C-alpha positions in Angstrom: 0.0 0.0 0.0 1.2 3.5 0.8 4.2 2.3 2.9 5.7 0.5 -0.1 5.4 3.6 -2.2 7.0 5.7 0.6 9.9 3.2 0.7 10.4 3.5 -3.0 10.4 7.3 -3.1 12.7 7.6 0.0 15.1 5.0 -1.5 15.1 7.0 -4.7 15.9 10.2 -2.9 18.9 8.5 -1.2 20.1 7.0 -4.5 21.6 10.3 -5.8 25.4 10.2 -5.5 25.7 13.8 -4.3 23.0 13.7 -1.7 24.2 14.2 1.8 21.0 14.6 3.8 17.4 13.7 3.2 14.5 14.6 5.5 11.6 12.1 5.5 8.4 13.5 6.9 4.8 12.3 7.0 1.5 13.6 8.4 0.8 10.0 9.6 0.7 8.5 13.1 1.0 4.9 11.8 4.2 3.0 12.6 4.1 1.2 9.2 4.4 4.5 7.4 7.0 6.0 9.7 9.4 3.9 11.8 8.9 0.7 9.7 9.7 2.7 6.5 12.8 4.2 8.1 14.0 0.7 9.3 13.5 -0.9 5.9 15.2 1.9 4.0 18.1 2.1 6.4 18.6 -1.7 6.1 19.0 -1.4 2.4 21.1 1.8 2.5 23.9 1.2 5.0 25.8 4.3 3.8 23.2 6.4 5.6 22.6 6.9 9.4 19.7 8.4 11.2 20.5 11.8 12.7 18.6 13.4 15.6 15.7 15.5 14.2 14.6 18.6 16.1 16.6 17.8 19.2 14.4 19.9 21.5 11.3 18.0 20.6 10.2 15.8 23.5 8.2 13.1 21.8 10.4 10.7 19.8 9.9 7.7 17.5 8.7 4.4 18.9 9.6 0.8 18.4 6.0 -0.4 18.0 5.1 -4.0 17.6 7.4 -6.7 16.3 11.0 -6.6 15.4 10.6 -4.2 12.4 12.5 -1.3 14.1 15.0 -3.5 15.9 18.5 -2.0 15.6 17.6 1.5 14.6 17.7 4.6 16.8 14.0 5.5 16.6 14.7 8.1 19.4 16.4 10.1 16.6 13.0 10.5 15.0 10.3 13.0 15.9 6.7 12.0 16.4 3.9 14.5 17.1 0.9 13.3 19.0 -2.5 14.6 17.8 -3.8 15.1 21.4 -0.7 16.2 23.2 0.6 18.5 20.4 -2.8 19.6 19.0 -1.9 18.5 15.5 -3.1 15.9 13.1 0.1 14.1 13.9 3.4 14.1 12.1 6.7 12.2 11.9 10.2 13.3 10.9 13.4 11.3 10.3 16.7 12.8 9.0 19.0 10.5 7.0 22.6 11.6 6.6 25.3 9.9 4.4 28.2 8.6 6.3 31.4 10.6 5.6 33.4 9.3 2.6 30.6 7.0 1.4 29.2 9.0 -1.5 32.1 8.5 -3.9 32.0 5.6 -6.2 28.3 4.8 -5.8 27.1 3.0 -8.8 24.8 5.0 -11.1 21.7 3.4 -12.5 21.0 3.5 -16.2 20.0 7.0 -17.2 21.4 8.7 -14.1 24.2 11.2 -14.5 27.1 11.8 -12.1 28.5 15.2 -11.1 29.4 17.5 -13.9 33.1 18.4 -14.2 
């Protein structure tokens, strides 16, 4: 459903060789569209790490049910609660490429590397 589409667009955003940071944000309160997407995309993109989004924000990501988010720092993610924060709810995760990992990334057919 929508989570699989979100994984595809997030993975596509991370696939650009010169990208250093990508912010993934939803207006969803559902784990499968938030922490689960982040966990799956991180697992298939080891050159990226999760940075702490909005450090002053109190409510952070959650592990939810099952082992889907095992091994990721969901506390680096932001989660807004519809009741406590008077919002419809939202989620934020910040992906950052590990230093020195953007060189030599293989380009897909039709993609272009940096212009020299």
